[in-house]
Phi, psi and omega in degrees: 000144180288185183289165174297330180295314185288329177296312176302315179300314180300317182290340180292344179280356179260105184291143177225166173281174178236132180234160165240124178263132186225146177208172171263133182211122183050043172080009180237151173274120187244140177224160177214138174281136184216128171250358175276064185235143177201154172278147184244314187209149175271327183224103353287163179287112183235143175230163176226157174205166179229155180228136178294132181300333181274356181298139180300339181250010182304312181306318180306317185274328181287329181269343181286140177264349178212153180197169176243153172237116180256124177276114184287141177275174192291351180259007187255027181301321179299323177291320179299315180293318176305311182287343170284326189266336187234147180286315184282154176290153184296127181304132177074012184236008179219162175210175173265126177281177186298336181272001180086017180264138170285132185224153178278129179295137175081002179297152182292322183216143171231128177252125174272120188234151171247134180300130185254314182197159173227131181236143175286144178212082180063234183273008178238164169247133180267117183254123177254132183236140174268129183280120183259339182199153182222132172230144180228150178246188180297166183277082180264024180079183183230149170279134180236169181223122184210132180052040179064026173228148173285147175220176184230133180243140175082000000 
């Protein structure tokens, strides 16, 4: 196998959507940008995403039993970058939904999830969540990530 750098470069050629996963941890709303997201199952409805074990917020999501996943719309690049760089959610850009989850305001879709399973995956942990609720807004397109740059779809 080639180096991790060449693997990362190769994987950058696969376009993905951009999500922010958010939870409450130690009394704070914590978020992380994730493009390692996929659906897993329809019955029960399951999704997965992964977090680097060395990430400063890994414990928040590994210990949390519930979290939200916000699909960012094409105008939310700033939020994606903020949540990639900062542990707390961006001030004034999130709220708590009716089910008590911290969510990104204006996201195209929000999934309310309950932790279903965690699996080791190399230097990451794969977190599988059962979708307990779904909310959608208008179709404002999607934020994408390709070759280490944000893009806009729709």
